[in-house]
C-alpha positions, 0 to 999 in steps of 0.5 A: 422277702423281695426287694419290692416288699422291703421298699413297700414296708420302708415307704409305709414306715416313712409315711408313719414317721411323717404322720407322727411328726406332723401331730407333734408340737411343730418342732420342724427341725426335729421332724426334719432330722427324724425324717432324714434318719428314717430315709437314710436307714431305709436307703441303707437297708435297701442297699444291704438287701441289694448287695445280699441278692447280688452276692447270692446270685453271684453277680459280677457287678456287686455295686448297688 
């Protein structure tokens, strides 16, 4: 799975989460917290993937 593929999938998940939250009873705080969690999880997954790619490529700069 490429980095672009992962980012595209995470974007779709984020949009779906926003859609689901918009359809519920307008609990803005809960929606905001859920969106924050989704975005944080997505960022963590992208960073983990970046680190894995750099490890496999034996890159000198391993910071993502």
